[in-house]
C-alpha positions as a Markdown table, in Angstrom:
| # | Residue | x | y | z |
|---|---|---|---|---|
| 1 | Met | -24.2 | -7.4 | 17.6 |
| 2 | His | -25.7 | -8.7 | 20.8 |
| 3 | Arg | -23.9 | -7.5 | 24.0 |
| 4 | Ser | -22.9 | -11.1 | 24.8 |
| 5 | Ala | -21.3 | -11.5 | 21.4 |
| 6 | Val | -19.3 | -8.3 | 21.8 |
| 7 | Thr | -18.1 | -9.6 | 25.3 |
| 8 | His | -17.1 | -12.9 | 23.8 |
| 9 | Glu | -15.2 | -11.3 | 20.9 |
| 10 | Leu | -13.4 | -8.9 | 23.2 |
| 11 | Gln | -12.4 | -11.7 | 25.5 |
| 12 | Ala | -11.0 | -13.6 | 22.6 |
| 13 | Leu | -9.1 | -10.6 | 21.3 |
| 14 | Glu | -7.7 | -10.1 | 24.8 |
| 15 | Ala | -6.6 | -13.8 | 25.1 |
| 16 | Ala | -4.9 | -13.4 | 21.7 |
| 17 | Gly | -3.0 | -10.3 | 22.9 |
| 18 | Gln | -4.7 | -8.0 | 20.5 |
| 19 | Val | -6.4 | -5.7 | 23.0 |
| 20 | Thr | -6.3 | -4.8 | 26.7 |
| 21 | Leu | -9.5 | -4.4 | 28.7 |
| 22 | Ser | -9.9 | -2.3 | 31.8 |
| 23 | Val | -13.0 | -1.5 | 33.9 |
| 24 | Asp | -14.2 | 2.1 | 33.6 |
| 25 | Pro | -13.9 | 3.4 | 37.2 |
| 26 | Ala | -16.8 | 5.8 | 36.6 |
| 27 | Asp | -19.2 | 3.1 | 35.5 |
| 28 | Arg | -18.1 | -0.4 | 36.5 |
| 29 | Arg | -20.5 | -1.9 | 34.0 |
| 30 | Ser | -18.4 | -0.5 | 31.2 |
| 31 | Trp | -14.9 | -1.3 | 29.9 |
| 32 | Phe | -12.2 | 0.6 | 28.1 |
| 33 | Val | -10.7 | -1.3 | 25.2 |
| 34 | Ala | -7.2 | -0.5 | 23.9 |
| 35 | Leu | -5.3 | -2.0 | 21.0 |
| 36 | Thr | -1.9 | -3.6 | 21.9 |
| 37 | Asn | 1.0 | -3.2 | 19.5 |
| 38 | Ser | 0.1 | -6.6 | 18.2 |
| 39 | Gly | -3.5 | -5.5 | 17.7 |
| 40 | Arg | -2.4 | -2.4 | 15.9 |
| 41 | Ala | -0.1 | -4.4 | 13.6 |
| 42 | Glu | -3.0 | -6.7 | 12.8 |
| 43 | Leu | -5.3 | -3.8 | 12.1 |
| 44 | Asp | -2.7 | -2.2 | 9.8 |
| 45 | Arg | -2.3 | -5.5 | 8.0 |
| 46 | Leu | -6.0 | -6.0 | 7.5 |
| 47 | Thr | -6.4 | -2.4 | 6.4 |
| 48 | Ser | -3.7 | -2.8 | 3.8 |
| 49 | Ile | -5.4 | -5.9 | 2.5 |
| 50 | Gly | -8.7 | -4.1 | 2.3 |
| 51 | Leu | -7.3 | -1.1 | 0.5 |
| 52 | Asp | -5.5 | -3.4 | -2.0 |
| 53 | Arg | -8.7 | -5.3 | -2.7 |
| 54 | Phe | -10.7 | -2.1 | -3.1 |
| 55 | Ala | -8.1 | -0.8 | -5.5 |
| 56 | Ser | -8.4 | -4.0 | -7.6 |
| 57 | Phe | -12.2 | -3.7 | -7.6 |
| 58 | Val | -12.1 | -0.1 | -9.1 |
| 59 | Ala | -8.9 | -0.5 | -11.2 |
| 60 | Asp | -10.7 | 0.0 | -14.5 |
| 61 | Trp | -12.9 | 2.9 | -13.2 |
| 62 | Asp | -12.0 | 6.5 | -14.0 |
| 63 | Ala | -11.2 | 8.9 | -11.1 |
| 64 | Gln | -14.6 | 10.6 | -11.2 |
| 65 | Glu | -16.4 | 7.3 | -10.7 |
| 66 | Val | -14.3 | 6.5 | -7.7 |
| 67 | Arg | -15.0 | 10.0 | -6.3 |
| 68 | Thr | -18.7 | 9.5 | -6.8 |
| 69 | Leu | -18.7 | 6.1 | -5.1 |
| 70 | Thr | -16.7 | 7.6 | -2.2 |
| 71 | Arg | -19.1 | 10.5 | -1.8 |
| 72 | Leu | -22.1 | 8.2 | -1.9 |
| 73 | Leu | -20.6 | 5.8 | 0.7 |
| 74 | Val | -19.9 | 8.7 | 3.0 |
| 75 | Lys | -23.5 | 9.9 | 2.6 |
| 76 | Phe | -24.7 | 6.4 | 3.3 |
| 77 | Glu | -22.7 | 6.1 | 6.5 |
| 78 | Thr | -23.9 | 9.5 | 7.6 |
| 79 | Ser | -27.5 | 8.4 | 7.0 |
| 80 | Lys | -27.0 | 5.2 | 9.0 |
| 81 | Ala | -25.5 | 7.1 | 11.9 |
| 82 | Glu | -28.4 | 9.6 | 11.9 |
| 83 | Val | -31.0 | 6.8 | 11.9 |
| 84 | Gly | -29.1 | 5.1 | 14.7 |
| 85 | Arg | -29.1 | 8.3 | 16.8 |
| 86 | Arg | -32.8 | 8.8 | 16.5 |
| 87 | Thr | -34.1 | 5.2 | 16.6 |
| 88 | Pro | -34.3 | 3.6 | 20.0 |
| 89 | Pro | -32.7 | 0.1 | 20.0 |
| 90 | Ser | -36.0 | -1.6 | 20.8 |
| 91 | Arg | -37.5 | -0.2 | 17.6 |
| 92 | Val | -34.8 | -1.5 | 15.3 |
| 93 | Arg | -36.2 | -4.2 | 13.1 |
| 94 | Arg | -34.4 | -7.5 | 13.2 |
| 95 | Arg | -34.5 | -10.1 | 10.5 |
| 96 | Pro | -35.8 | -13.5 | 11.7 |
| 97 | Pro | -33.1 | -16.2 | 12.2 |
| 98 | Gln | -32.3 | -18.1 | 9.0 |
| 99 | Pro | -33.2 | -21.8 | 9.1 |
């Protein structure tokens, strides 16, 4: 996400009472973001919905298939994080805007 989009989203979450924002005293360009009780409740609600949907997607899979999917997803996330650590932001390829 572009920095301005993150700022906009955080301001909207703050206005909705989902997070609190406070300036980092060590670097006034940065902010600390903390969930409010309302934000935690919303995150818990959305997590529950996501877990229920995932369970419905794999309901007819056997346990080994679910373990294999989980292992591969963890491996994929690890690979993404590693590429992110070693690829400067200016070198990340972006798709052109869709018409």
